[in-house]
C-alpha positions as CSV (number, residue, x, y, z in Angstrom):
1,M,-7.1,-2.3,6.4
2,Q,-5.5,-5.8,7.0
3,P,-3.6,-8.1,4.6
4,D,-6.7,-10.3,4.3
5,D,-8.7,-7.3,3.2
6,I,-6.8,-7.0,-0.1
7,E,-6.3,-9.3,-3.1
8,L,-3.3,-9.1,-5.5
9,I,-4.0,-10.3,-9.1
10,L,-1.1,-10.8,-11.4
11,Y,-1.7,-10.7,-15.1
12,A,1.0,-13.3,-16.0
13,D,-0.3,-13.8,-19.6
14,I,0.4,-10.2,-20.5
15,S,3.3,-9.5,-18.2
16,E,6.9,-10.0,-19.2
17,D,9.4,-10.4,-16.4
18,P,10.5,-8.0,-14.8
19,C,7.7,-5.8,-16.0
20,L,4.5,-6.9,-14.3
21,L,0.9,-5.8,-14.5
22,F,-1.3,-6.5,-11.5
23,D,-4.5,-5.4,-9.8
24,V,-4.9,-4.6,-6.1
25,V,-8.4,-5.2,-5.0
26,T,-9.3,-3.3,-1.8
27,P,-12.5,-2.6,0.1
28,D,-12.2,1.0,-1.4
29,G,-11.9,-0.1,-5.0
30,L,-9.5,-1.4,-7.6
31,L,-5.9,-0.1,-8.1
32,Q,-3.9,-1.2,-11.2
33,L,-0.1,-1.2,-11.0
34,L,2.5,-1.6,-13.7
35,G,6.2,-1.6,-13.0
36,N,9.5,-3.5,-13.1
37,V,9.6,-5.7,-10.0
38,E,12.6,-7.1,-8.3
39,M,12.1,-9.4,-5.3
40,G,14.9,-9.7,-2.7
41,S,15.1,-12.0,0.3
42,N,13.4,-9.5,2.6
43,H,12.3,-6.6,0.3
44,L,10.5,-5.7,-3.0
45,V,11.8,-3.0,-5.4
46,V,9.4,-1.6,-8.0
47,R,11.0,0.7,-10.7
48,D,9.1,2.8,-13.2
49,L,5.8,2.4,-11.4
50,H,2.6,3.5,-13.1
51,I,-0.6,3.6,-11.1
52,G,-4.2,3.7,-12.3
53,G,-7.5,2.8,-10.7
54,D,-11.1,3.6,-10.0
55,A,-11.6,7.3,-10.9
56,E,-14.3,7.6,-8.3
57,V,-11.9,6.7,-5.5
58,Q,-9.9,9.5,-3.8
59,W,-6.7,7.4,-3.3
60,G,-4.5,10.1,-1.8
61,W,-1.0,9.8,-0.6
62,S,-1.9,8.6,2.9
63,K,-4.1,5.8,1.6
64,L,-1.5,4.7,-1.0
65,R,1.2,4.6,1.8
66,K,-1.0,2.6,4.0
67,L,-1.9,0.2,1.2
68,G,1.8,-0.2,0.4
69,R,2.5,-1.2,4.0
70,V,-0.4,-3.7,3.9
71,I,1.0,-5.2,0.7
72,A,4.5,-5.5,2.4
73,E,2.8,-7.4,5.2
74,K,0.9,-9.7,2.8
75,L,4.0,-10.5,0.8
76,N,6.0,-11.0,4.0
77,V,8.8,-8.5,3.1
78,D,10.4,-5.9,5.5
79,Y,9.9,-3.1,3.0
80,I,8.8,-2.0,-0.4
81,E,11.0,0.5,-2.3
82,I,9.2,2.4,-5.1
83,H,10.9,4.3,-7.9
84,G,8.1,6.0,-9.7
85,A,8.0,6.5,-13.5
86,V,8.3,10.0,-15.1
87,R,4.9,11.7,-14.6
88,T,2.8,11.9,-17.8
89,T,-0.3,13.6,-16.2
90,G,-1.2,15.4,-13.0
91,A,1.1,17.7,-11.1
92,N,4.4,18.4,-12.7
93,P,4.3,16.2,-15.9
94,G,7.8,15.3,-17.0
95,R,9.1,15.0,-13.4
96,R,10.3,11.8,-11.9
97,P,9.1,11.4,-8.3
98,G,11.6,10.6,-5.5
99,V,12.2,7.1,-4.1
100,V,9.7,6.0,-1.5
101,R,10.4,3.3,1.0
102,L,7.4,1.7,2.8
103,L,8.3,-0.2,5.9
104,R,6.2,-3.2,7.0
105,P,4.6,-2.6,10.3
106,T,6.6,-4.1,13.2
107,E,3.4,-5.1,15.0
108,P,0.0,-6.1,13.7
109,Q,-2.1,-3.1,13.0
110,F,-5.4,-2.8,14.8
111,S,-8.4,-0.8,13.7
112,S,-8.6,2.6,15.4
113,R,-12.4,2.4,15.4
114,R,-13.9,2.0,18.8
115,E,-16.6,-0.5,19.3
116,Y,-19.3,0.1,22.0
117,S,-21.6,-2.4,23.4
């Protein structure tokens, strides 16, 4: 997945700084994010992040990390730091997840698929 493969849609009319609601449109489906966003000179911090999206898509931790790195590249920041909100559903409701830092790739990422002629 490349930065041009995704679209970020901010719902400015129903967002109130710093709490922002936005969609991430990917080739796999739609992911909706809500959180308190702080933009630094070379990084993005998201606190109290809530995630929702297409129920049919198996997002998984690996896919979410990769998507975060692609978003960092698209926004031209060195890293994104995520402070998740207290879980309301899923595994361990009531628990706050640890802080996650997603580094922007240092080199352009190329597809691992091989093309044969």
